C-alpha distance (Angstrom), angle and dihedral (degrees) to the residues before:
residue distance angle dihedral
M1 . . .
E2 3.89 . .
M3 3.66 117.8 .
N4 3.83 116.3 -136.4
E5 3.81 120.8 -133.7
D6 3.94 89.8 -101.0
T7 3.77 91.7 57.2
K8 3.90 92.8 46.9
T9 3.65 92.3 56.8
S10 3.76 98.4 40.4
E11 3.70 117.9 116.0
V12 3.89 116.1 -105.7
Q13 3.79 113.8 -115.2
D14 3.74 125.4 -161.9
V15 3.78 107.4 -124.8
T16 3.81 96.1 169.4
D17 3.79 91.8 124.8
Q18 3.89 89.7 61.2
Y19 3.78 91.4 58.8
P20 3.82 107.8 49.0
Y21 3.71 94.6 179.9
C22 3.75 95.7 58.5
L23 3.72 135.8 87.7
K24 3.78 93.8 -143.5
A25 3.84 134.9 -3.0
E26 3.80 129.5 -177.7
R27 3.73 136.5 -178.6
R28 3.75 129.1 -154.0
G29 3.79 117.1 175.6
E30 3.79 109.4 -50.4
N31 3.89 92.1 -18.2
V32 3.83 125.0 92.5
L33 3.88 125.5 -171.8
I34 3.82 118.9 -162.5
L35 3.78 121.7 -174.4
Q36 3.70 118.9 -164.6
K37 3.90 137.5 169.7
L38 3.79 113.5 -120.3
E39 3.77 120.1 -129.2
T40 3.84 91.8 -131.2
P41 3.83 122.9 26.6
I42 3.75 116.2 -117.2
R43 3.79 133.0 -154.9
R44 3.81 117.2 -116.0
L45 3.71 123.5 -141.9
D46 3.75 88.7 -99.8
G47 3.86 89.3 61.0
K48 3.88 96.8 -108.6
R49 3.73 119.1 133.1
V50 3.83 109.8 -127.9
S51 3.73 135.7 -175.4
Y52 3.82 105.5 -172.8
Q53 3.89 130.8 78.5
L54 3.74 122.2 -159.2
S55 3.82 112.2 -159.3
H56 3.89 116.9 -163.3
K57 3.75 113.2 -165.0
W58 3.72 125.6 179.9
L59 3.72 120.5 -154.5
T60 3.72 142.8 -165.5
R61 3.98 114.8 -82.3
E62 3.72 114.7 -61.4
D63 3.87 90.6 -117.0
A64 3.85 93.9 52.5
E65 3.82 115.8 121.5
L66 3.74 90.7 -128.8
C67 3.83 122.5 33.0
E68 3.72 113.6 -140.3
V69 3.75 133.7 177.3
L70 3.81 108.6 -117.6
G71 3.74 95.9 -175.4
D72 3.83 146.2 -29.4
D73 3.78 142.5 -158.1
Y74 3.68 137.6 -173.2
S75 3.86 141.1 -139.5
Y76 3.72 129.8 -174.8
W77 3.85 126.0 -136.2
S78 3.76 142.1 177.8
L79 3.83 124.7 -125.4
K80 3.79 90.0 -109.3
E81 3.86 90.1 59.5
L82 3.78 92.6 53.5
D83 3.75 130.8 81.9
M84 3.95 105.3 -162.1
Q85 3.78 90.8 -172.4
K86 3.91 89.8 63.9
Q87 3.83 128.0 76.1
L88 3.82 111.1 -101.7
F89 3.82 88.9 -121.6
D90 3.89 90.0 57.0
Q91 3.81 93.2 51.5
F92 3.72 104.2 48.6
N93 3.79 130.3 54.8
L94 3.78 98.5 -156.2
F95 3.69 98.7 145.8
């Protein structure tokens, strides 16, 4: 998913209240990042045990009459790899 210039310059919005199961959720343009803690840790392909899932969802344009999820993907992280003081969009280079 490539971000267009409008999305890259859009302000990051805290949308945590829209995802009650998450630790943190942010939206910038058509992109939403949702961080949640897994109930049971999993082992990544690199062998590390991780407990956090980052969901990236891309949506229809902000000005669309009906907002739809066009796609999503997931990545898995350990607590050591996260900085909860930073915005999600500042931590992850997903685009």
